[in-house]
C-alpha positions as CSV (number, residue, x, y, z in Angstrom):
1,M,179.5,25.8,131.1
2,W,179.8,26.1,127.3
3,V,182.0,28.9,126.0
4,T,182.4,29.6,122.3
5,S,184.1,32.1,120.0
6,C,182.4,35.0,118.3
7,E,185.1,35.0,115.6
8,S,183.9,31.7,114.0
9,D,180.8,31.4,111.9
10,P,178.1,32.8,114.2
11,R,175.5,30.4,112.8
12,N,177.2,27.5,114.5
13,T,179.1,29.2,117.4
14,V,176.7,31.9,118.5
15,A,178.6,33.6,121.3
16,D,176.9,36.2,123.3
17,R,179.7,37.4,125.6
18,E,177.7,40.4,126.8
19,G,177.1,39.0,130.3
20,A,180.6,37.7,130.7
21,M,182.2,40.9,129.4
22,A,180.0,43.0,131.7
23,Q,181.4,41.1,134.7
24,G,185.0,41.2,133.5
25,K,185.1,37.5,132.6
26,L,187.3,36.1,129.9
27,V,185.4,33.9,127.5
28,G,187.6,31.4,125.5
29,V,187.4,28.2,123.7
30,G,189.3,25.0,124.3
31,L,190.8,22.6,121.7
32,A,188.0,20.1,122.2
33,M,185.3,22.6,121.5
34,T,187.1,23.9,118.5
35,V,187.1,20.4,117.0
36,V,183.4,19.9,117.7
37,V,182.5,23.2,116.1
38,A,184.7,22.5,113.1
39,L,182.7,19.3,112.6
40,A,179.5,21.1,113.1
41,V,180.2,23.7,110.5
42,G,180.5,21.0,107.9
43,V,177.3,19.4,108.9
44,F,175.2,22.5,109.3
45,L,176.3,24.0,106.0
46,G,176.0,20.8,104.1
47,T,174.4,20.4,100.7
48,G,171.1,19.1,102.0
49,A,171.8,15.4,102.1
50,A,169.8,13.2,104.4
51,A,170.7,13.8,108.0
52,P,172.9,11.1,109.6
53,A,171.6,9.5,112.8
54,P,173.2,11.0,115.8
55,D,175.7,8.9,117.8
56,T,173.8,7.6,120.9
57,T,176.7,5.6,122.3
58,G,178.2,8.4,124.4
59,E,177.6,12.0,125.5
60,W,175.7,14.2,123.1
61,T,177.8,16.8,121.4
62,L,177.1,20.0,119.5
63,A,178.1,18.2,116.3
64,D,175.4,15.6,117.0
65,V,172.8,18.2,117.5
66,L,173.6,20.1,114.3
67,A,173.4,16.9,112.4
68,M,169.8,16.4,113.4
69,S,166.7,16.9,111.3
70,R,163.5,18.5,112.7
71,D,161.9,15.0,113.1
72,Q,164.9,13.7,115.0
73,I,164.8,16.6,117.4
74,I,161.0,16.1,118.0
75,D,161.5,12.4,118.6
76,L,164.3,13.1,121.1
77,W,162.3,15.8,122.8
78,S,159.4,13.4,123.3
79,A,161.7,10.9,125.0
80,S,163.6,13.4,127.2
81,P,162.8,14.5,130.8
82,A,162.1,18.0,132.0
83,P,165.2,19.9,133.3
84,D,165.8,20.7,137.0
85,F,163.7,23.9,137.2
86,T,165.7,25.7,139.9
87,A,169.1,24.8,138.2
88,F,168.0,26.0,134.8
89,K,169.2,29.6,134.8
90,G,171.4,32.0,133.0
91,H,172.0,32.6,129.3
92,Y,171.7,29.7,126.8
93,M,172.9,29.7,123.2
94,G,170.0,29.1,120.7
95,L,170.2,27.0,117.5
96,V,167.6,25.7,115.1
97,P,169.0,22.6,113.3
98,N,167.4,21.5,110.1
99,A,169.9,19.0,108.7
100,G,168.8,17.5,105.3
101,D,166.2,20.2,104.7
102,P,167.8,23.2,102.9
103,E,164.5,24.9,102.2
104,R,163.4,24.9,105.9
105,R,167.0,25.9,106.9
106,A,166.9,28.9,104.5
107,S,163.5,30.0,105.8
108,T,164.7,29.7,109.4
109,D,167.9,31.7,108.6
110,A,165.8,34.5,107.1
111,T,163.4,34.8,110.0
112,M,165.7,34.0,113.0
113,F,169.3,34.6,112.0
114,D,169.6,37.9,110.1
115,E,171.2,40.9,111.9
116,D,169.7,43.2,109.3
117,S,166.1,42.1,109.9
118,E,163.7,43.9,112.2
119,R,163.9,41.0,114.7
120,G,167.7,40.6,114.5
121,Y,170.0,37.5,114.8
122,W,168.7,35.2,117.5
123,L,171.4,34.4,120.1
124,G,169.3,32.4,122.5
125,K,167.3,32.7,125.7
126,A,167.8,33.5,129.4
127,Y,166.1,32.0,132.5
128,M,165.8,32.9,136.1
129,P,163.7,31.0,138.6
130,T,161.9,33.2,141.1
131,T,160.3,30.4,143.1
132,T,160.8,26.6,143.1
133,T,158.2,26.2,140.3
134,T,157.9,29.6,138.6
135,G,160.2,32.2,137.0
136,E,160.8,34.4,134.0
137,G,163.1,34.8,131.0
138,Y,163.8,36.7,127.8
139,N,165.3,36.3,124.4
140,R,168.6,37.8,123.1
141,W,169.2,39.2,119.6
142,R,172.3,40.7,117.9
143,F,172.1,43.6,115.4
144,P,174.8,45.2,113.2
145,G,177.7,46.7,115.0
146,G,177.5,44.0,117.7
147,K,174.5,45.6,119.4
148,I,172.7,43.2,121.8
149,V,169.1,43.5,122.6
150,R,167.3,41.6,125.4
151,N,163.6,41.5,125.1
152,L,160.5,39.3,124.3
153,R,160.0,38.3,128.0
154,F,158.2,35.2,129.1
155,G,157.1,33.6,132.3
156,T,158.2,30.1,133.2
157,E,156.7,27.2,135.1
158,D,157.7,23.7,136.1
159,G,154.6,22.1,134.5
160,T,152.9,19.7,132.2
161,S,153.4,19.7,128.4
162,L,150.5,20.9,126.3
163,I,151.8,18.6,123.5
164,D,152.1,15.2,125.2
165,G,151.0,15.6,128.8
166,N,154.5,14.8,130.3
167,P,156.6,17.0,132.5
168,A,158.3,20.0,130.8
169,L,159.6,23.5,131.6
170,L,156.9,25.7,130.1
171,M,157.5,29.3,128.8
172,Y,154.4,31.6,128.6
173,Y,155.0,34.6,126.3
174,G,151.5,35.9,127.1
175,A,152.6,36.6,130.7
176,F,154.4,39.7,129.4
177,N,153.1,40.2,125.9
178,E,149.3,40.6,125.7
179,G,147.7,38.5,123.0
180,N,150.8,36.3,122.4
181,T,149.7,32.7,122.6
182,L,153.2,31.2,122.1
183,I,154.2,28.6,124.7
184,D,157.6,26.9,124.5
185,E,158.4,23.7,126.2
186,I,161.9,22.6,127.3
187,R,163.3,19.2,128.0
188,Q,166.8,18.1,128.7
189,L,168.9,15.9,126.4
190,S,172.2,16.0,128.3
191,H,173.8,18.0,131.1
192,D,174.1,21.1,128.8
193,I,171.9,20.4,125.8
194,F,168.2,21.2,125.9
195,L,165.5,20.7,123.3
196,G,162.5,23.0,122.8
197,M,159.1,22.8,121.1
198,G,156.9,25.9,120.6
199,T,153.2,26.0,119.8
200,R,150.6,28.7,119.4
201,E,146.9,28.6,119.9
202,A,145.2,27.3,116.7
203,E,141.9,28.5,115.3
204,D,140.1,25.4,116.5
205,G,141.3,26.1,120.1
206,G,144.0,23.4,120.0
207,R,147.7,24.0,119.5
208,S,149.6,24.5,116.3
209,E,152.3,22.2,114.8
210,P,155.4,22.6,117.0
211,G,158.4,24.6,116.0
212,H,161.7,23.2,117.3
213,F,164.9,24.7,118.7
214,V,168.0,23.7,120.8
215,L,169.6,25.5,123.7
216,I,173.2,25.0,124.8
217,G,174.5,26.1,128.1
218,P,174.5,28.0,130.3
219,T,177.0,30.1,128.6
220,D,177.0,33.0,131.1
221,D,174.9,34.7,133.8
222,W,171.5,36.3,133.7
223,V,171.6,40.0,133.0
224,G,167.9,41.1,132.7
225,V,165.8,42.7,130.0
226,D,166.7,46.1,128.5
């Protein structure tokens, strides 16, 4: 289980301790994680230089993920398997790496990582299987004063990708939000790093260009929507 510290830069170490605190748990951070996050800060807040290729010789790390460009994440997602559906549960920290692309990074920060925005600062997602092949989930957001909101529910399914036809964990936002055509698709990069692609219905009836994101975890337990 990944644990991170709220006191560091939240863009790189988003820590939603709400679930853990509610259950009286102590959330800390070890020396190894501190080193990884320190490296990640330098990568994620870089000057926009070309993203270095992630190290594929060993276990994937948070620093590897934050060093990735959008294209690298899409390529890795395409080559990765679907996660174990029934084991994929709890809260997951959300990130949207855009190494080497400062314009895209700034746009993402403005829409996804701003506490003062109407949407709030995206902390990540939560999952709970209700059968062996279906389930539900929600998104988590932080607002000024540390207020945490859990909303934007979705249904989940152990299914087939709309993007490439291979196995993926599918997330249907339309299951709880009428008219919402967003469908996210999750695949597993390592035991605690997951890659996501999201598409919407296009005017021609197909799917839009995918948006990418990364999930790390689980960080703590399922709580439920507000």
